[in-house]
C-alpha positions as CSV (number, residue, x, y, z in Angstrom):
1,M,9.4,17.1,5.2
2,K,6.3,19.5,5.3
3,I,3.3,18.1,7.2
4,I,-0.1,19.5,6.6
5,K,-2.6,18.6,9.4
6,I,-6.3,18.7,8.7
7,N,-9.0,17.9,11.3
8,A,-11.4,16.3,8.8
9,I,-11.4,15.7,5.1
10,G,-12.9,13.6,2.4
11,S,-9.7,12.1,1.1
12,T,-6.1,13.1,1.7
13,N,-5.2,11.9,-1.8
14,D,-7.8,14.2,-3.4
15,F,-6.6,17.1,-1.3
16,L,-3.0,16.7,-2.5
17,K,-4.2,16.3,-6.1
18,D,-6.2,19.6,-5.9
19,L,-3.3,21.3,-4.1
20,A,-0.9,20.3,-6.8
21,K,-3.2,21.8,-9.5
22,Q,-3.1,25.2,-7.7
23,T,0.5,25.5,-6.5
24,F,3.9,23.9,-6.3
25,V,3.9,21.1,-3.9
26,A,7.3,20.3,-2.3
27,D,8.7,16.8,-2.6
28,G,7.9,14.8,0.6
29,T,4.9,16.9,1.6
30,V,2.6,14.9,3.8
31,V,-1.1,15.6,4.4
32,R,-2.5,13.9,7.6
33,T,-6.1,13.9,8.9
34,E,-7.9,13.0,12.1
35,D,-11.1,12.1,10.3
36,Q,-11.1,10.8,6.6
37,T,-14.8,10.6,5.5
38,Q,-14.2,9.4,1.9
39,G,-11.2,7.2,2.1
40,R,-10.6,5.0,-1.0
41,G,-8.8,1.8,-1.6
42,Q,-8.0,-0.2,-4.8
43,M,-10.6,-0.4,-7.5
44,G,-12.8,2.2,-5.8
45,A,-13.3,0.3,-2.7
46,S,-14.0,2.3,0.5
47,W,-11.6,2.4,3.5
48,H,-13.0,1.8,7.0
49,F,-11.9,4.9,9.1
50,E,-12.6,5.2,12.8
51,P,-11.8,8.8,14.1
52,G,-9.3,8.7,17.0
53,K,-8.3,5.2,16.3
54,S,-7.4,5.1,12.6
55,L,-4.6,6.8,10.8
56,A,-4.8,8.3,7.3
57,F,-2.2,10.4,5.4
58,S,-0.9,10.9,2.0
59,V,2.7,11.6,0.7
60,F,3.6,13.6,-2.3
61,K,6.8,12.3,-4.1
62,R,8.6,13.5,-7.1
63,F,10.6,11.2,-9.4
64,P,12.5,13.4,-11.8
65,K,14.7,10.6,-13.1
66,M,12.7,7.5,-13.1
67,P,11.6,5.8,-16.3
68,L,7.8,5.4,-16.6
69,K,8.3,1.7,-17.3
70,Q,9.7,1.3,-13.8
71,A,7.0,3.4,-12.1
72,Y,5.9,0.2,-10.1
73,A,9.1,0.8,-8.1
74,V,6.9,3.2,-6.0
75,N,4.6,0.3,-5.1
76,F,7.6,-1.9,-4.2
77,A,9.2,0.8,-2.0
78,V,6.0,1.9,-0.2
79,S,4.9,-1.6,0.6
80,L,8.3,-2.4,1.9
81,G,8.5,0.8,4.0
82,V,5.2,0.1,5.6
83,K,6.1,-3.5,6.3
84,K,9.4,-2.5,8.0
85,A,7.8,0.2,10.0
86,L,5.1,-2.1,11.4
87,E,7.7,-4.5,12.3
88,E,9.6,-1.7,14.2
89,L,6.4,-1.1,16.0
90,G,6.2,-4.8,17.2
91,M,4.0,-6.4,14.5
92,T,4.8,-10.0,13.6
93,S,4.3,-12.1,10.5
94,V,3.9,-9.0,8.3
95,T,3.4,-9.8,4.7
96,I,2.3,-7.9,1.5
97,K,-0.9,-9.1,-0.2
98,W,-0.6,-8.1,-3.9
99,P,-0.6,-5.5,-4.9
100,N,-0.2,-3.5,-1.7
101,D,-2.4,-4.5,1.2
102,I,-0.3,-5.0,4.3
103,L,-1.2,-8.0,6.5
104,A,-0.1,-8.9,10.1
105,E,-0.7,-12.5,11.1
106,G,-3.0,-12.8,8.0
107,G,-5.2,-9.8,8.9
108,K,-5.4,-6.6,6.9
109,I,-3.8,-3.9,8.9
110,C,-3.0,-1.3,6.3
111,G,-4.2,-0.3,2.8
112,I,-2.2,1.7,0.3
113,L,-3.5,3.7,-2.7
114,I,-0.9,5.0,-5.2
115,E,-1.9,7.5,-7.9
116,N,0.8,8.5,-10.3
117,Q,0.7,11.5,-12.6
118,F,2.9,11.2,-15.7
119,R,4.3,14.3,-17.4
120,E,7.4,13.3,-19.3
121,P,9.0,9.9,-20.3
122,E,11.5,10.1,-17.5
123,S,9.6,12.0,-14.9
124,F,6.4,11.6,-12.8
125,T,4.9,12.4,-9.5
126,S,3.2,10.1,-7.0
127,I,0.5,10.7,-4.5
128,I,0.6,7.9,-2.0
129,G,-2.3,7.3,0.4
130,I,-1.9,5.2,3.5
131,G,-4.5,4.0,5.9
132,I,-3.6,2.1,9.1
133,N,-5.8,0.4,11.6
134,V,-4.1,1.5,14.9
135,N,-6.4,1.3,17.9
136,N,-9.4,-0.2,16.4
137,S,-11.0,-3.0,18.5
138,N,-13.5,-4.5,16.2
139,F,-14.5,-4.4,12.5
140,H,-18.2,-4.8,11.7
141,E,-18.6,-7.0,8.6
142,L,-14.7,-7.0,8.0
143,P,-13.6,-10.3,9.5
144,K,-10.3,-10.2,7.7
145,A,-9.3,-6.8,9.1
146,T,-7.0,-6.3,12.2
147,S,-5.2,-3.4,14.0
148,L,-2.1,-2.8,16.0
149,F,-4.1,-2.8,19.1
150,M,-5.7,-6.2,18.3
151,Q,-2.3,-7.7,17.5
152,R,-0.5,-6.5,20.6
153,G,-3.3,-6.0,23.1
154,M,-2.2,-2.5,23.9
155,P,-3.0,1.0,22.7
156,F,-0.6,2.9,20.4
157,S,0.2,6.6,20.0
158,L,-1.1,7.8,16.7
159,D,1.7,10.3,16.5
160,E,4.3,7.6,17.1
161,V,2.8,5.3,14.4
162,F,2.5,8.1,12.0
163,E,6.2,9.2,12.4
164,T,7.5,5.7,12.3
165,V,5.6,4.8,9.0
166,V,6.3,8.1,7.3
167,N,10.1,7.9,8.0
168,F,10.4,4.3,6.9
169,V,8.3,5.0,3.7
170,L,10.3,8.1,2.8
171,K,13.6,6.2,3.3
172,E,12.5,3.5,0.8
173,L,11.1,6.0,-1.7
174,N,14.3,8.2,-1.5
175,A,16.4,5.2,-2.2
176,A,14.3,4.0,-5.1
177,S,15.9,4.5,-8.5
178,Q,16.2,2.8,-11.9
179,D,19.5,1.3,-10.7
180,N,18.0,-0.7,-7.9
181,F,14.6,-1.5,-9.4
182,E,15.4,-5.3,-9.6
183,K,16.6,-5.3,-6.0
184,L,13.4,-3.6,-4.8
185,K,11.3,-6.0,-6.9
186,N,13.1,-9.1,-5.5
187,E,12.7,-7.8,-1.9
188,Y,9.0,-7.1,-2.4
189,E,8.4,-10.6,-3.9
190,T,10.2,-12.1,-0.9
191,Y,7.3,-10.9,1.4
192,L,4.3,-11.7,-0.8
193,F,1.5,-13.3,1.0
194,R,1.0,-17.0,0.1
195,K,3.9,-16.9,-2.4
196,G,4.8,-20.4,-3.3
197,K,1.7,-22.0,-1.9
198,V,-1.3,-23.5,-3.6
199,S,-4.0,-20.9,-3.4
200,T,-7.6,-20.4,-4.5
201,F,-8.5,-17.5,-6.8
202,E,-11.8,-16.2,-8.2
203,G,-11.6,-14.7,-11.8
204,N,-13.5,-11.7,-12.9
205,D,-16.0,-14.1,-14.6
206,G,-16.8,-15.8,-11.2
207,A,-14.8,-18.9,-12.0
208,V,-12.8,-20.4,-9.2
209,F,-9.4,-21.9,-9.8
210,S,-6.2,-22.9,-8.0
211,G,-2.7,-21.7,-8.6
212,I,0.7,-20.9,-7.0
213,I,1.8,-17.2,-6.7
214,K,5.4,-17.1,-8.2
215,G,6.0,-13.3,-8.1
216,V,5.2,-10.1,-10.0
217,S,6.3,-8.7,-13.4
218,S,8.2,-5.4,-13.7
219,E,4.8,-3.8,-14.5
220,G,3.3,-5.1,-11.3
221,L,1.2,-8.0,-12.7
222,L,0.7,-11.0,-10.5
223,Q,2.4,-14.1,-11.8
224,V,0.5,-17.3,-11.0
225,L,1.4,-20.9,-12.0
226,L,-1.7,-22.6,-13.0
227,E,-2.7,-26.3,-12.8
228,N,-1.6,-26.8,-16.4
229,N,1.9,-25.6,-15.5
230,L,1.2,-22.4,-17.4
231,L,2.6,-19.2,-15.9
232,R,0.0,-16.4,-16.4
233,E,0.1,-12.8,-15.5
234,F,-3.0,-11.0,-14.0
235,Q,-4.1,-7.4,-13.6
236,L,-5.8,-6.4,-10.4
237,K,-9.3,-6.5,-11.9
238,E,-8.8,-9.9,-13.3
239,L,-8.7,-12.0,-10.0
240,K,-9.2,-12.1,-6.4
241,L,-7.2,-14.2,-3.9
242,M,-9.6,-16.2,-1.7
243,Y,-8.2,-16.8,1.9
């Protein structure tokens, strides 16, 4: 594993993308920063980063023998790796809010942004950005956010958290293959936030409706059982889970 440390940067994902355009990037290369000024989440959302208290890094991973139709295995593996790492660090009730927000006791503690670059039918690369709230003690206008510090009432070493999460994530990514895709998917679904419970959603048209999360499709679409007993699949931009 090659680790590149940068004091301050706009986005670790963007740094890796630019680096890959200029030179060969080794599999498993990690870029870490102490101050990320333009962190991004899903759908272009910004990521709250507090220098000295938050952790942000990106991992470059090659998949030379993974069918593109199974590219969502990356999402499964990374989400599971982060969940297991946080549990190793003492977090409890860690769940995955589709598609890849990691919650602890219902509060968002980690965000993941995965950007795949497809080159051939059986080969692609992934740049995986991970942001973790470590020693943050409050979140202005973010009532659903939490941190390791807030969960345990004690400060954590950023280096320890970084090493633990990176090792668990790379372990899951290195084990991911087309042969264990279904196993990964089933394990991911096991830890989905509010799976099997009646939940409230808001559609992209503003309409509010109820449904039960049943799982995800192989392409990563959220499967929701609606009131009329119809199982419908949703893309990320099509609905928002209200909780």
